[in-house]
N, C-alpha and C positions, 0 to 999 in steps of 0.2 A: 381451249385449244386448240392454235389453228395449223398446228404439226397436221391432225388429220384432216381438214381441207389442199394441207400442201402434199401429204397425200394421196388425199385423193383423184391428183390433175398428176402424179406420177402416175398411178397407173390405168388411168385415161388414158396419157400421154401412151402409155407399154401397152396398154390395146390393142389402140390406132396402129400404131410402132406391128405389130400379131398382128390381127387378123389381114393389112395392106399387102403384109407379106406371107396369109394365111400357113398361118402355123402353126403348130398341136400349143405347141409350149414354152410359154417364158422358164431359160434358164436360170438361166443373174439379170440385173440388172443395173450401172451406174451411175451412180447419184453424184453430184460433184458440190458440197458443203461447204460456201465460206463462211470460216471465224465471224465479220462477224454479218451475217447473215438474221441473227439471232433466232439462229433455227436449236432450239437441244433436239440433236442427235435418239439419246436414250428414246424419246418420245415419238421420234419421226418411225423410228427401229423395227418399235411397235404397234402407229397406226397401218405403217408400210402393211404388217401381218394381215390386221384388221380389215381393213380400206382393200386388196387382194383376196378376199373370199369370193368365192364365185368365179373368176375370173381365172384370165388364163394366164396369171400369175400368180394362184396360190400358189403355195410353194416353193417358185424361184428364190433363190440367190438376192439376198439386194447390201449393196456393197458397199457402204456411205463414205465418201472420197473427203478429204478432211481439207479445204485448201484453203493455201494463210495465205491475207492480205496484208494488201498493198501500197504504198501510192506518191504518187506523182508532184514530186514539190519543183513547186516555176524556177525558185529564185537559183537550186543551186542544180538546178538543170539534172535531179536523180532520183531510179524514184529510191524508196524506202518502203522493210515490212514497217506493220499500224499491227498496233494491239492488240487499239478500238481507234471506231470509227474519227474522232477527235484531239492523236496528234498528228503530232504541232513536229518537226522539223530541225534534227536532232543543231545541222549545222548551223544554218539559221535562223532557227525559229518560227521561220513564216508557217504557213499552213501543207500542210496538200490533205492532196487532191488522189478520191482516191477511187483505186483505176482495176485494186481488185482485192476480191474476200467477202461482198454481201453478194454472189449467189449464186442459185443451187438452183441446175440442171441438169438431164437424167443425160447424160454424157455416149452410153453405150445397151445394145436390149441384146442374146441371145437366146437365140431362138430356132426349135426344134421344128 
């Protein structure tokens, strides 16, 4: 399950922020997850809880933020929604270059 290694990386990033800011604890963390990122949100939520035990992020609210996929069609010169990484342009049938939806990032950290 690669969600555990992703969760450990998120917690490591959050811990670095908290320590740099001399926080007593982490209250909440926003994590953006693209729909095309091949991350199972429920598994990640479970792993974040486990990975944060014994850290400044233990007990923090981890908000998983859904990010829709989109891609650029060079033929039509426009950005279109994507539901799979191999979607084609519905207008011209050309390929779409994925521009959003395959990322995962820590978007915000609330500390005290």
